[in-house]
MDAnalysis code that builds the backbone (N, CA, C; Angstrom):
import MDAnalysis as mda
import numpy as np

u = mda.Universe.empty(258, n_residues=86, atom_resindex=np.repeat(np.arange(86), 3), trajectory=True)
u.add_TopologyAttr("name", ["N", "CA", "C"] * 86)
u.add_TopologyAttr("resid", np.arange(1, 87))
u.add_TopologyAttr("resname", ["MET", "LEU", "THR", "THR", "ARG", "LYS", "LYS", "LYS", "ALA", "ILE", "MET", "LYS", "ASP", "HIS", "GLY", "VAL", "HIS", "GLU", "THR", "ASP", "THR", "GLY", "SER", "ALA", "SER", "VAL", "GLN", "ILE", "ALA", "LEU", "LEU", "THR", "LYS", "GLN", "ILE", "ALA", "GLU", "LEU", "THR", "GLN", "HIS", "LEU", "LYS", "LYS", "HIS", "LYS", "LYS", "ASP", "ASN", "HIS", "SER", "ARG", "ARG", "GLY", "LEU", "LEU", "LYS", "MET", "VAL", "GLY", "LYS", "ARG", "ARG", "ARG", "LEU", "LEU", "LYS", "TYR", "LEU", "GLU", "LYS", "THR", "ASP", "GLU", "LYS", "ALA", "HIS", "LYS", "ALA", "LEU", "ILE", "LYS", "LYS", "ILE", "ASP", "LEU"])
u.atoms.positions = np.array([
    [130.688, 76.803, 188.027],
    [131.654, 77.857, 188.268],
    [132.815, 77.461, 187.498],
    [132.850, 78.660, 187.175],
    [134.738, 78.425, 186.250],
    [135.612, 78.809, 187.347],
    [136.861, 77.382, 186.612],
    [138.005, 77.272, 187.290],
    [139.101, 78.712, 187.243],
    [140.035, 79.091, 187.741],
    [140.896, 79.805, 187.404],
    [141.508, 79.719, 186.235],
    [141.580, 78.450, 185.698],
    [142.083, 77.790, 184.507],
    [141.203, 78.382, 183.199],
    [140.148, 78.018, 183.265],
    [139.216, 78.464, 182.265],
    [139.230, 79.835, 182.153],
    [138.984, 80.615, 183.342],
    [139.513, 82.034, 183.321],
    [140.437, 82.447, 182.737],
    [141.669, 82.195, 183.063],
    [142.981, 82.671, 182.247],
    [142.395, 82.677, 180.798],
    [142.496, 81.487, 180.731],
    [142.431, 81.141, 178.949],
    [141.338, 82.324, 178.411],
    [140.304, 82.256, 178.957],
    [139.643, 83.184, 178.317],
    [140.280, 84.371, 178.664],
    [140.757, 85.141, 179.397],
    [141.142, 86.305, 179.221],
    [142.392, 86.287, 178.174],
    [143.124, 85.570, 177.741],
    [144.187, 85.389, 176.957],
    [143.567, 85.215, 175.358],
    [142.361, 84.756, 175.216],
    [141.895, 84.467, 174.072],
    [141.071, 85.886, 173.342],
    [140.341, 86.624, 174.425],
    [139.722, 87.602, 174.409],
    [139.953, 89.218, 174.696],
    [141.384, 89.042, 175.550],
    [142.174, 90.054, 176.089],
    [142.437, 90.770, 174.864],
    [142.938, 92.547, 175.004],
    [143.640, 93.448, 174.500],
    [145.298, 92.683, 174.567],
    [144.855, 93.004, 175.914],
    [146.730, 92.420, 176.124],
    [146.683, 91.491, 177.375],
    [148.073, 90.925, 177.498],
    [148.359, 89.832, 177.999],
    [147.514, 89.811, 179.605],
    [147.923, 91.421, 179.975],
    [146.878, 91.171, 181.356],
    [145.323, 91.621, 181.201],
    [145.100, 91.901, 180.374],
    [143.628, 92.456, 180.105],
    [142.622, 91.490, 181.287],
    [142.096, 92.423, 181.858],
    [141.220, 91.403, 183.161],
    [139.453, 92.273, 183.095],
    [139.731, 93.358, 182.270],
    [138.082, 93.984, 183.026],
    [137.456, 94.567, 181.525],
    [138.079, 94.386, 180.582],
    [137.698, 94.818, 179.413],
    [136.192, 94.394, 178.879],
    [135.620, 95.176, 178.360],
    [133.688, 94.758, 178.148],
    [133.730, 93.547, 177.674],
    [135.077, 93.357, 176.271],
    [135.058, 91.902, 175.469],
    [135.540, 90.535, 176.182],
    [136.577, 90.717, 177.019],
    [136.799, 89.797, 178.462],
    [135.704, 89.586, 179.157],
    [134.683, 90.607, 179.438],
    [133.558, 90.551, 180.662],
    [132.492, 89.418, 180.170],
    [132.070, 89.807, 178.798],
    [131.044, 89.125, 177.517],
    [131.412, 87.824, 177.506],
    [132.791, 87.381, 177.510],
    [133.395, 86.019, 177.451],
    [133.113, 85.312, 178.544],
    [133.587, 85.685, 179.286],
    [133.498, 85.187, 180.620],
    [131.769, 85.097, 181.224],
    [131.165, 85.907, 181.141],
    [129.491, 85.952, 181.298],
    [129.442, 84.896, 180.281],
    [129.416, 84.728, 179.005],
    [128.921, 83.618, 177.993],
    [129.173, 82.049, 178.823],
    [130.364, 82.456, 178.952],
    [130.699, 80.507, 179.562],
    [130.130, 80.736, 180.645],
    [129.740, 81.199, 181.626],
    [129.079, 81.131, 182.951],
    [127.684, 80.962, 182.488],
    [127.204, 81.590, 181.807],
    [125.681, 81.659, 181.379],
    [125.753, 79.829, 180.769],
    [126.563, 79.594, 179.961],
    [126.450, 78.014, 179.566],
    [126.446, 76.771, 180.485],
    [127.400, 77.398, 181.672],
    [127.362, 76.236, 182.536],
    [126.440, 76.205, 183.524],
    [125.740, 77.374, 183.539],
    [124.535, 77.310, 184.566],
    [123.092, 77.220, 183.783],
    [123.247, 77.432, 182.783],
    [122.232, 76.912, 181.746],
    [122.132, 75.073, 181.600],
    [122.954, 74.368, 181.889],
    [123.523, 72.995, 182.130],
    [122.900, 72.403, 183.210],
    [122.956, 73.599, 184.506],
    [123.209, 72.960, 185.732],
    [121.410, 73.138, 185.462],
    [120.787, 74.262, 185.075],
    [119.215, 74.268, 185.258],
    [118.831, 73.259, 184.803],
    [119.179, 72.353, 183.919],
    [118.519, 71.562, 183.201],
    [118.075, 70.698, 183.711],
    [119.052, 69.949, 184.611],
    [119.589, 68.980, 185.839],
    [118.720, 69.217, 187.028],
    [118.295, 70.588, 187.390],
    [117.862, 71.136, 188.571],
    [117.084, 72.179, 188.189],
    [115.426, 71.966, 187.557],
    [114.656, 72.645, 187.006],
    [114.131, 73.681, 188.331],
    [114.030, 73.331, 189.660],
    [113.746, 74.399, 190.712],
    [114.551, 75.070, 191.347],
    [115.478, 75.199, 190.915],
    [116.733, 76.055, 191.626],
    [116.460, 77.162, 191.467],
    [115.625, 78.175, 191.750],
    [114.979, 79.083, 191.619],
    [115.818, 80.320, 191.819],
    [117.001, 79.617, 192.909],
    [118.049, 81.152, 193.228],
    [119.368, 81.047, 191.994],
    [119.437, 80.205, 191.605],
    [120.302, 80.080, 190.675],
    [119.427, 80.621, 189.132],
    [118.617, 80.436, 188.642],
    [117.876, 80.876, 187.805],
    [117.746, 82.330, 188.014],
    [117.688, 83.120, 189.005],
    [117.696, 84.172, 189.317],
    [119.021, 84.787, 188.947],
    [120.087, 84.047, 189.523],
    [121.187, 84.345, 188.470],
    [121.492, 84.280, 187.731],
    [120.707, 83.524, 187.032],
    [121.509, 82.871, 185.523],
    [120.966, 84.593, 184.889],
    [119.086, 85.112, 185.032],
    [118.838, 86.421, 184.476],
    [119.490, 87.272, 184.660],
    [120.464, 87.811, 186.008],
    [120.781, 88.829, 186.070],
    [122.353, 88.714, 185.357],
    [122.881, 87.826, 185.070],
    [123.940, 87.665, 184.745],
    [123.811, 87.891, 182.724],
    [122.230, 87.322, 182.026],
    [122.233, 87.547, 181.125],
    [121.836, 89.131, 180.781],
    [121.312, 90.306, 181.719],
    [121.093, 90.800, 181.581],
    [122.338, 92.176, 181.535],
    [123.404, 91.708, 182.380],
    [124.633, 92.119, 182.402],
    [125.562, 92.666, 181.084],
    [125.466, 91.098, 180.503],
    [126.144, 90.894, 179.336],
    [125.070, 91.323, 178.086],
    [124.291, 91.461, 178.443],
    [123.237, 92.175, 176.923],
    [123.548, 94.161, 177.667],
    [123.966, 94.608, 178.473],
    [124.608, 95.942, 178.979],
    [125.748, 96.131, 178.423],
    [126.773, 95.538, 178.509],
    [128.155, 95.372, 178.119],
    [127.924, 95.139, 176.708],
    [127.577, 94.228, 175.785],
    [127.207, 94.225, 174.587],
    [126.805, 95.590, 173.620],
    [125.599, 96.296, 174.261],
    [125.191, 97.338, 173.923],
    [126.289, 98.570, 174.131],
    [127.326, 98.274, 175.150],
    [128.076, 99.537, 175.627],
    [129.030, 99.368, 174.166],
    [129.673, 97.921, 174.172],
    [130.580, 97.712, 173.409],
    [130.599, 98.374, 171.562],
    [128.789, 98.150, 171.588],
    [128.493, 98.138, 170.102],
    [128.686, 99.367, 169.858],
    [128.603, 100.337, 170.874],
    [128.084, 102.382, 170.799],
    [129.788, 102.543, 170.797],
    [130.745, 101.626, 171.323],
    [131.989, 102.074, 171.328],
    [132.921, 102.159, 170.527],
    [132.605, 100.711, 170.111],
    [133.442, 99.847, 169.189],
    [132.497, 99.150, 168.236],
    [132.461, 99.331, 167.242],
    [131.737, 98.486, 166.345],
    [132.071, 97.096, 165.591],
    [133.522, 97.435, 165.629],
    [134.499, 96.112, 165.128],
    [134.711, 95.030, 165.756],
    [134.888, 95.782, 167.360],
    [135.339, 94.661, 168.357],
    [133.848, 93.921, 168.430],
    [132.707, 94.838, 168.180],
    [131.470, 94.170, 168.969],
    [131.066, 93.239, 167.784],
    [131.280, 93.019, 166.599],
    [131.254, 92.571, 165.640],
    [132.148, 91.122, 165.535],
    [133.423, 91.403, 165.836],
    [134.392, 90.176, 166.094],
    [134.142, 89.355, 167.130],
    [133.410, 89.858, 168.318],
    [133.204, 89.105, 169.509],
    [132.457, 88.148, 169.151],
    [131.257, 89.203, 168.774],
    [130.140, 88.124, 168.679],
    [130.299, 87.042, 167.653],
    [131.136, 87.252, 166.674],
    [131.306, 85.929, 165.650],
    [132.334, 85.102, 166.001],
    [133.077, 85.899, 167.558],
    [134.211, 84.819, 168.295],
    [133.412, 83.944, 168.891],
    [132.353, 84.340, 169.667],
    [131.876, 83.415, 170.606],
    [129.990, 82.986, 170.274],
    [129.963, 82.956, 169.015],
    [128.878, 82.440, 168.372],
    [127.407, 82.705, 169.063],
    [127.484, 84.156, 168.919],
    [125.947, 84.355, 169.828],
    [125.620, 84.860, 168.665],
])
């Protein structure tokens, strides 16, 4: 689970302006961080199937957002991928 401080730091790094919370790049960055944390959780708790389902839903949502960003703004898509190491 991401804390409010971590979320604000991610929003500040990836947002277009200071109060940007809903743009595709911010959402992708937040999902990437959540996916990384949940992956660590699942390495320890191998039988937690409810969390595994949530992880798969997050990965699908991130994939859809990346596809949308690629269609609308290819430069931002490439920059974001480079920035978050995908």
